[in-house]
Short mmCIF file of the C-alpha atoms (twelve columns), coordinates in Angstrom:
data_MODEL
# 
_entry.id   MODEL 
# 
loop_
_atom_site.group_PDB 
_atom_site.id 
_atom_site.type_symbol 
_atom_site.label_atom_id 
_atom_site.label_alt_id 
_atom_site.label_comp_id 
_atom_site.label_asym_id 
_atom_site.label_seq_id 
_atom_site.Cartn_x 
_atom_site.Cartn_y 
_atom_site.Cartn_z 
_atom_site.pdbx_PDB_model_num 
ATOM 1   C CA . MET A 1   0.000   0.000   0.000   1 
ATOM 2   C CA . SER A 2   1.273   3.460   -0.870  1 
ATOM 3   C CA . THR A 3   0.541   6.655   1.029   1 
ATOM 4   C CA . GLY A 4   -0.303  10.195  0.116   1 
ATOM 5   C CA . GLY A 5   -2.715  12.587  -1.580  1 
ATOM 6   C CA . GLU A 6   -1.724  15.080  -4.267  1 
ATOM 7   C CA . THR A 7   -3.710  16.643  -7.100  1 
ATOM 8   C CA . GLY A 8   -4.101  16.015  -10.828 1 
ATOM 9   C CA . GLY A 9   -6.073  16.785  -14.091 1 
ATOM 10  C CA . GLU A 10  -6.111  14.318  -17.089 1 
ATOM 11  C CA . THR A 11  -8.172  11.134  -17.141 1 
ATOM 12  C CA . GLY A 12  -8.162  7.501   -18.050 1 
ATOM 13  C CA . GLY A 13  -4.496  6.726   -18.471 1 
ATOM 14  C CA . LYS A 14  -4.044  8.818   -21.594 1 
ATOM 15  C CA . ALA A 15  -0.569  8.219   -22.920 1 
ATOM 16  C CA . ARG A 16  1.574   11.112  -24.028 1 
ATOM 17  C CA . GLY A 17  3.498   11.253  -27.242 1 
ATOM 18  C CA . GLN A 18  6.557   9.218   -26.394 1 
ATOM 19  C CA . THR A 19  7.414   5.857   -27.840 1 
ATOM 20  C CA . GLY A 20  8.572   3.936   -24.795 1 
ATOM 21  C CA . GLY A 21  12.078  5.281   -24.725 1 
ATOM 22  C CA . GLN A 22  14.471  2.537   -23.746 1 
ATOM 23  C CA . THR A 23  12.547  -0.626  -24.513 1 
ATOM 24  C CA . GLY A 24  12.595  -3.941  -22.758 1 
ATOM 25  C CA . SER A 25  14.097  -6.305  -25.325 1 
ATOM 26  C CA . GLN A 26  17.677  -6.787  -26.366 1 
ATOM 27  C CA . THR A 27  19.057  -8.314  -29.551 1 
ATOM 28  C CA . GLY A 28  21.804  -10.658 -30.533 1 
ATOM 29  C CA . GLY A 29  20.594  -13.591 -28.474 1 
ATOM 30  C CA . ALA A 30  20.952  -11.788 -25.140 1 
ATOM 31  C CA . THR A 31  18.381  -12.231 -22.411 1 
ATOM 32  C CA . ALA A 32  15.532  -9.746  -22.774 1 
ATOM 33  C CA . ALA A 33  15.787  -6.817  -20.387 1 
ATOM 34  C CA . LYS A 34  13.114  -6.563  -17.723 1 
ATOM 35  C CA . ARG A 35  10.535  -3.863  -18.340 1 
ATOM 36  C CA . VAL A 36  10.103  -1.346  -15.520 1 
ATOM 37  C CA . ALA A 37  7.217   1.087   -15.021 1 
ATOM 38  C CA . LEU A 38  7.712   4.013   -12.653 1 
ATOM 39  C CA . MET A 39  4.819   5.707   -10.841 1 
ATOM 40  C CA . ILE A 40  5.090   9.292   -9.597  1 
ATOM 41  C CA . SER A 41  3.045   12.163  -8.212  1 
ATOM 42  C CA . GLY A 42  5.626   14.950  -8.040  1 
ATOM 43  C CA . SER A 43  9.075   16.039  -9.143  1 
ATOM 44  C CA . GLY A 44  10.278  12.512  -9.793  1 
ATOM 45  C CA . SER A 45  13.788  12.710  -8.350  1 
ATOM 46  C CA . ASN A 46  13.778  9.022   -7.420  1 
ATOM 47  C CA . MET A 47  12.300  8.210   -10.817 1 
ATOM 48  C CA . VAL A 48  15.198  9.980   -12.527 1 
ATOM 49  C CA . ALA A 49  17.737  8.157   -10.355 1 
ATOM 50  C CA . LEU A 50  16.135  4.828   -11.253 1 
ATOM 51  C CA . ALA A 51  15.788  5.608   -14.962 1 
ATOM 52  C CA . GLU A 52  19.357  6.831   -15.314 1 
ATOM 53  C CA . SER A 53  20.636  3.710   -13.566 1 
ATOM 54  C CA . MET A 54  18.985  1.442   -16.147 1 
ATOM 55  C CA . ALA A 55  21.653  1.725   -18.816 1 
ATOM 56  C CA . GLY A 56  24.589  -0.246  -20.124 1 
ATOM 57  C CA . ASP A 57  24.651  -3.775  -18.713 1 
ATOM 58  C CA . HIS A 58  21.727  -3.150  -16.360 1 
ATOM 59  C CA . PRO A 59  19.211  -6.016  -16.666 1 
ATOM 60  C CA . ALA A 60  16.200  -3.673  -16.946 1 
ATOM 61  C CA . ARG A 61  14.933  -0.700  -18.925 1 
ATOM 62  C CA . PRO A 62  12.292  1.939   -18.103 1 
ATOM 63  C CA . VAL A 63  9.248   1.689   -20.361 1 
ATOM 64  C CA . LEU A 64  6.670   3.982   -18.719 1 
ATOM 65  C CA . VAL A 65  6.335   6.814   -16.227 1 
ATOM 66  C CA . LEU A 66  2.763   6.953   -14.942 1 
ATOM 67  C CA . SER A 67  1.435   9.813   -12.819 1 
ATOM 68  C CA . ASN A 68  -1.820  10.670  -11.105 1 
ATOM 69  C CA . VAL A 69  -0.947  14.378  -11.423 1 
ATOM 70  C CA . PRO A 70  -1.075  15.878  -14.940 1 
ATOM 71  C CA . ASP A 71  1.386   18.669  -14.157 1 
ATOM 72  C CA . ALA A 72  3.790   16.588  -12.086 1 
ATOM 73  C CA . GLY A 73  7.300   17.843  -12.721 1 
ATOM 74  C CA . GLY A 74  8.602   14.332  -13.221 1 
ATOM 75  C CA . LEU A 75  6.619   13.887  -16.443 1 
ATOM 76  C CA . ALA A 76  8.724   16.435  -18.323 1 
ATOM 77  C CA . LYS A 77  11.873  14.831  -16.918 1 
ATOM 78  C CA . ALA A 78  10.719  11.430  -18.164 1 
ATOM 79  C CA . GLU A 79  9.974   12.808  -21.615 1 
ATOM 80  C CA . ALA A 80  13.434  14.389  -21.718 1 
ATOM 81  C CA . LEU A 81  14.853  10.941  -20.998 1 
ATOM 82  C CA . GLY A 82  12.837  9.451   -23.852 1 
ATOM 83  C CA . ILE A 83  10.502  7.442   -21.629 1 
ATOM 84  C CA . ALA A 84  6.810   7.092   -22.483 1 
ATOM 85  C CA . THR A 85  4.476   8.855   -20.053 1 
ATOM 86  C CA . ALA A 86  0.824   8.488   -19.107 1 
ATOM 87  C CA . VAL A 87  -1.543  10.192  -16.680 1 
ATOM 88  C CA . VAL A 88  -4.483  8.829   -14.715 1 
ATOM 89  C CA . ASP A 89  -5.881  11.767  -12.771 1 
ATOM 90  C CA . HIS A 90  -7.314  10.512  -9.496  1 
ATOM 91  C CA . ARG A 91  -9.590  13.573  -9.275  1 
ATOM 92  C CA . ALA A 92  -11.648 12.262  -12.168 1 
ATOM 93  C CA . PHE A 93  -12.490 9.212   -10.032 1 
ATOM 94  C CA . LYS A 94  -13.746 10.950  -6.883  1 
ATOM 95  C CA . GLY A 95  -15.479 8.318   -4.772  1 
ATOM 96  C CA . ASP A 96  -14.546 5.592   -7.257  1 
ATOM 97  C CA . ARG A 97  -11.295 4.048   -6.111  1 
ATOM 98  C CA . PRO A 98  -11.972 0.806   -8.028  1 
ATOM 99  C CA . GLY A 99  -12.328 2.825   -11.221 1 
ATOM 100 C CA . PHE A 100 -9.119  4.727   -10.535 1 
ATOM 101 C CA . GLU A 101 -7.156  1.566   -9.879  1 
ATOM 102 C CA . ALA A 102 -8.655  -0.098  -12.963 1 
ATOM 103 C CA . ALA A 103 -7.454  2.849   -15.055 1 
ATOM 104 C CA . LEU A 104 -3.984  2.608   -13.513 1 
ATOM 105 C CA . THR A 105 -3.886  -1.097  -14.284 1 
ATOM 106 C CA . ALA A 106 -5.012  -0.508  -17.879 1 
ATOM 107 C CA . ALA A 107 -2.230  2.036   -18.409 1 
ATOM 108 C CA . LEU A 108 0.303   -0.334  -16.895 1 
ATOM 109 C CA . GLU A 109 -0.898  -3.361  -18.847 1 
ATOM 110 C CA . ALA A 110 -0.397  -1.422  -22.077 1 
ATOM 111 C CA . ALA A 111 3.295   -1.120  -21.156 1 
ATOM 112 C CA . ALA A 112 3.575   -4.769  -20.013 1 
ATOM 113 C CA . PRO A 113 5.961   -4.128  -17.109 1 
ATOM 114 C CA . ASP A 114 7.788   -6.884  -15.274 1 
ATOM 115 C CA . VAL A 115 8.393   -4.585  -12.297 1 
ATOM 116 C CA . ILE A 116 6.631   -1.450  -11.032 1 
ATOM 117 C CA . CYS A 117 8.491   1.098   -8.907  1 
ATOM 118 C CA . LEU A 118 6.510   3.570   -6.842  1 
ATOM 119 C CA . ALA A 119 8.760   6.625   -6.806  1 
ATOM 120 C CA . GLY A 120 6.861   9.257   -4.876  1 
ATOM 121 C CA . PHE A 121 3.423   8.007   -5.954  1 
ATOM 122 C CA . MET A 122 1.242   9.612   -3.313  1 
ATOM 123 C CA . ARG A 123 -1.983  7.635   -3.420  1 
ATOM 124 C CA . ILE A 124 -3.088  4.727   -1.265  1 
ATOM 125 C CA . LEU A 125 -3.360  1.509   -3.258  1 
ATOM 126 C CA . THR A 126 -5.807  -1.155  -2.154  1 
ATOM 127 C CA . ARG A 127 -5.702  -4.930  -2.151  1 
ATOM 128 C CA . ARG A 128 -7.371  -4.885  -5.559  1 
ATOM 129 C CA . PHE A 129 -4.303  -3.235  -7.115  1 
ATOM 130 C CA . THR A 130 -1.598  -4.850  -5.012  1 
ATOM 131 C CA . GLY A 131 -3.097  -8.288  -5.592  1 
ATOM 132 C CA . ARG A 132 -3.101  -7.796  -9.365  1 
ATOM 133 C CA . TRP A 133 0.603   -6.906  -9.344  1 
ATOM 134 C CA . ALA A 134 1.699   -8.998  -6.359  1 
ATOM 135 C CA . GLY A 135 5.424   -9.668  -6.166  1 
ATOM 136 C CA . ARG A 136 6.237   -7.025  -8.779  1 
ATOM 137 C CA . VAL A 137 5.807   -3.676  -7.009  1 
ATOM 138 C CA . LEU A 138 8.494   -1.836  -5.044  1 
ATOM 139 C CA . ASN A 139 8.244   1.344   -2.985  1 
ATOM 140 C CA . ILE A 140 10.728  3.581   -1.209  1 
ATOM 141 C CA . HIS A 141 9.758   4.938   2.188   1 
ATOM 142 C CA . PRO A 142 11.633  7.634   4.166   1 
ATOM 143 C CA . SER A 143 12.126  5.763   7.416   1 
ATOM 144 C CA . LEU A 144 13.884  2.711   8.757   1 
ATOM 145 C CA . LEU A 145 10.898  0.387   8.581   1 
ATOM 146 C CA . PRO A 146 9.185   -1.004  10.552  1 
ATOM 147 C CA . LYS A 147 9.568   2.349   12.300  1 
ATOM 148 C CA . TYR A 148 7.252   5.119   11.180  1 
ATOM 149 C CA . PRO A 149 5.031   3.804   8.398   1 
ATOM 150 C CA . GLY A 150 2.860   6.474   6.832   1 
ATOM 151 C CA . LEU A 151 3.532   10.197  6.777   1 
ATOM 152 C CA . HIS A 152 5.699   12.762  8.649   1 
ATOM 153 C CA . THR A 153 8.469   10.239  9.171   1 
ATOM 154 C CA . HIS A 154 11.315  12.709  9.757   1 
ATOM 155 C CA . ALA A 155 9.399   14.730  12.337  1 
ATOM 156 C CA . ARG A 156 8.464   11.522  14.113  1 
ATOM 157 C CA . ALA A 157 12.087  10.359  14.197  1 
ATOM 158 C CA . LEU A 158 13.176  13.705  15.652  1 
ATOM 159 C CA . ASP A 159 10.349  13.752  18.184  1 
ATOM 160 C CA . ALA A 160 11.377  10.278  19.339  1 
ATOM 161 C CA . GLY A 161 14.989  11.364  19.861  1 
ATOM 162 C CA . ASP A 162 16.336  8.780   17.408  1 
ATOM 163 C CA . ALA A 163 20.087  8.778   16.837  1 
ATOM 164 C CA . GLU A 164 19.710  7.747   13.210  1 
ATOM 165 C CA . ALA A 165 17.155  7.870   10.428  1 
ATOM 166 C CA . GLY A 166 17.058  6.662   6.857   1 
ATOM 167 C CA . CYS A 167 15.005  5.066   4.135   1 
ATOM 168 C CA . SER A 168 13.747  1.633   3.164   1 
ATOM 169 C CA . VAL A 169 12.825  -0.045  -0.099  1 
ATOM 170 C CA . HIS A 170 10.134  -2.665  0.362   1 
ATOM 171 C CA . GLU A 171 7.844   -4.867  -1.616  1 
ATOM 172 C CA . VAL A 172 4.342   -3.415  -1.794  1 
ATOM 173 C CA . THR A 173 1.578   -5.453  -0.200  1 
ATOM 174 C CA . GLU A 174 -1.883  -4.628  1.089   1 
ATOM 175 C CA . ASP A 175 -0.323  -3.595  4.425   1 
ATOM 176 C CA . LEU A 176 0.658   0.065   4.596   1 
ATOM 177 C CA . ASP A 177 4.463   0.207   4.220   1 
ATOM 178 C CA . GLY A 178 4.461   -3.330  5.587   1 
ATOM 179 C CA . GLY A 179 5.861   -5.524  2.827   1 
ATOM 180 C CA . PRO A 180 9.215   -7.319  2.994   1 
ATOM 181 C CA . VAL A 181 12.121  -4.874  3.312   1 
ATOM 182 C CA . LEU A 182 14.608  -5.250  0.456   1 
ATOM 183 C CA . GLY A 183 17.067  -2.532  1.436   1 
ATOM 184 C CA . GLN A 184 17.834  0.236   3.888   1 
ATOM 185 C CA . ALA A 185 20.179  3.207   4.072   1 
ATOM 186 C CA . ARG A 186 21.004  4.989   7.325   1 
ATOM 187 C CA . VAL A 187 22.060  8.527   8.163   1 
ATOM 188 C CA . PRO A 188 22.901  10.019  11.579  1 
ATOM 189 C CA . VAL A 189 20.559  12.519  13.149  1 
ATOM 190 C CA . LEU A 190 22.631  15.652  13.724  1 
ATOM 191 C CA . PRO A 191 22.283  18.290  16.454  1 
ATOM 192 C CA . GLY A 192 19.922  20.998  15.250  1 
ATOM 193 C CA . ASP A 193 18.310  18.838  12.582  1 
ATOM 194 C CA . THR A 194 14.866  19.835  11.386  1 
ATOM 195 C CA . PRO A 195 12.489  17.599  9.431   1 
ATOM 196 C CA . ASP A 196 13.561  19.398  6.253   1 
ATOM 197 C CA . SER A 197 17.317  19.099  6.840   1 
ATOM 198 C CA . LEU A 198 16.972  15.445  7.770   1 
ATOM 199 C CA . ALA A 199 14.770  14.785  4.730   1 
ATOM 200 C CA . ALA A 200 17.373  16.349  2.434   1 
ATOM 201 C CA . ARG A 201 20.134  14.052  3.710   1 
ATOM 202 C CA . VAL A 202 17.903  10.989  3.525   1 
ATOM 203 C CA . LEU A 203 16.913  11.863  -0.053  1 
ATOM 204 C CA . VAL A 204 20.563  11.648  -1.133  1 
ATOM 205 C CA . GLU A 205 20.624  8.097   0.190   1 
ATOM 206 C CA . GLU A 206 17.293  7.255   -1.450  1 
ATOM 207 C CA . HIS A 207 18.856  8.012   -4.830  1 
ATOM 208 C CA . LYS A 208 21.603  5.471   -4.096  1 
ATOM 209 C CA . LEU A 209 19.517  2.796   -2.408  1 
ATOM 210 C CA . TYR A 210 16.569  2.463   -4.784  1 
ATOM 211 C CA . PRO A 211 18.673  1.822   -7.919  1 
ATOM 212 C CA . ALA A 212 20.801  -0.707  -6.020  1 
ATOM 213 C CA . VAL A 213 17.727  -2.605  -4.829  1 
ATOM 214 C CA . LEU A 214 16.069  -2.515  -8.252  1 
ATOM 215 C CA . ARG A 215 19.125  -3.943  -9.978  1 
ATOM 216 C CA . ARG A 216 19.293  -6.798  -7.482  1 
ATOM 217 C CA . PHE A 217 15.517  -7.367  -7.596  1 
ATOM 218 C CA . VAL A 218 15.243  -7.645  -11.385 1 
ATOM 219 C CA . ALA A 219 18.074  -10.180 -11.304 1 
ATOM 220 C CA . GLY A 220 15.929  -12.319 -9.008  1 
ATOM 221 C CA . ASP A 221 17.925  -11.598 -5.845  1 
ATOM 222 C CA . ARG A 222 15.914  -10.424 -2.832  1 
ATOM 223 C CA . THR A 223 18.861  -10.260 -0.451  1 
ATOM 224 C CA . PRO A 224 18.498  -6.899  1.337   1 
ATOM 225 C CA . VAL A 225 20.819  -4.066  0.289   1 
ATOM 226 C CA . LEU A 226 22.250  -2.293  3.345   1 
ATOM 227 C CA . LEU A 227 23.919  1.114   3.021   1 
ATOM 228 C CA . GLY A 228 25.357  3.412   5.652   1 
# 
């Protein structure tokens, strides 16, 4: 399950005018690259880190960036990287979560992903969605799970007097931020830290951790990645 609640404006998974960018198959008898869809709601900094990592001998390629927010900054970044984009505006489905999730699934099925990475996708996903894509969805969360699922993680870590904070990549299940942890990165909490200063340091580690976990995951290795 993913958390959040941002705004949007286009409907029904309408794809934008890209062609899929770096596609999922390789030639010359090599094993086909895994196809990765990335889901965003905002600026897409983790999406960019993931997409840029999928190059060279990486066993995966990005094939879609899907957003629930039509003006999300990450969409333009994806287009600049040559990755196909699509939008399913959650506001068009007010009171109809099944319809929203069905539209997300339709947009994803058109791209035929092997793996889906939630990269700042700020909507709760129900069992209906997570069951359809079970075992194929990853999320990054800004805490050292199982501590602080949900929102306001950095403020909660500071309020608790924690000596360290960090981020976790986990498999997405119906339990909020409760799926198996596949990697963590740790940073010290410094004197005078605020939620914003702590978040900025954790974000640097997110951009290292998520690509490392994805590479291991698409190779079939679920051994946790531990950084810091």
